[in-house]
Structure formats: structure tokens, C-alpha cells
Steps between C-alpha positions, in 0.01 A plus 500: 500500500280239335672211323319344207586207276542747213741712704702192600524392136610848393758513779651163405505589131689821574731326747600239241541763226752674725681199646458196273359601161633178343284292738169677430374229263655194668167331567637149543739610776222687680265204472759269654554753782124511553488121538792517745319763706176298499701209645639726772148627569377141539772436757423803718126428477564142613698638795248785555783754520337839541653844530564619856611852599540607134760227442398373156799269436404134459126560529184441302484877447849505346435209267161636389677827415761308301231309309318825423827657386559231237137497389532876440829459313356228276196717425737782406692278257172451311381862550196376692304741721418271793247738651298497179535123463390445859188711442417313180551159664291598803219608268511156337508328841212714626286380210624140520447462875212743551682744728346845533794689655705709257852630559379859488254423782796496740602840639861592421563657839457157661751347258747786538537459877823299516472464878179302469531137604240280337302279731478129422152547351636769259758261359414292198 
């Protein structure tokens, strides 16, 4: 099953409605957690701790997931559709920097393959 930013946002919104409705608009707390997670990400990047044998604990992969989690939560507190914002910002960047590639130029079936490992040249 394909996982999109929009689906992740919807999932987290529903999860918090069910478990912590009082925390749904606690933006300051989520921002501080985001900063904490960015610090943890910096540490595992410095140590180059990568996931091995699907063990995500204490790895770059885990901390990137945590950072994404809090970015999604913060977007939800402001009712921001990150997919739409990303498209709009990429359109601005494409004009600003003269890029010709558009998001819709990328085939979804490539993105949906969760077993795909990106080569070093695919990474930004």
C-alpha cells in the first residue's frame, strides 16, 4: 500500500483525535520535540549509524522518521496540507533556479516501491 504525506497527516490527525485530543493544537510542545529530534538526527549522522537487518533503533532512519513525524504534527496543528505546499514551493524553486523537472514527471510506481534502495547518485 502506498504511503503519501497526505495519508500520514490524516493518520496522525485521527490517532491524536482518538488518544490525545487535548494535545492536537500544542504547537509549542511539538516544535520543541522537533528540535530535540533534529539534535538526535545530528548525532546519528555524525556517527553514521545506519539501519542493519531491519533494526531501526538508534539509526539515521529512525531519527529521520521522528523528524518527519513532528513536522507532520506541526503541519496538522495549522491545518496545512504539506503535499500541496511542497508542490507550490517546488514550482517556485523551479522558476527561481531554472529546473525543468516537475513532480508529476516522476512515475508513482517508482516511488511506491518501498524495497527500492536509492543509489548515492539518487540522493540529494
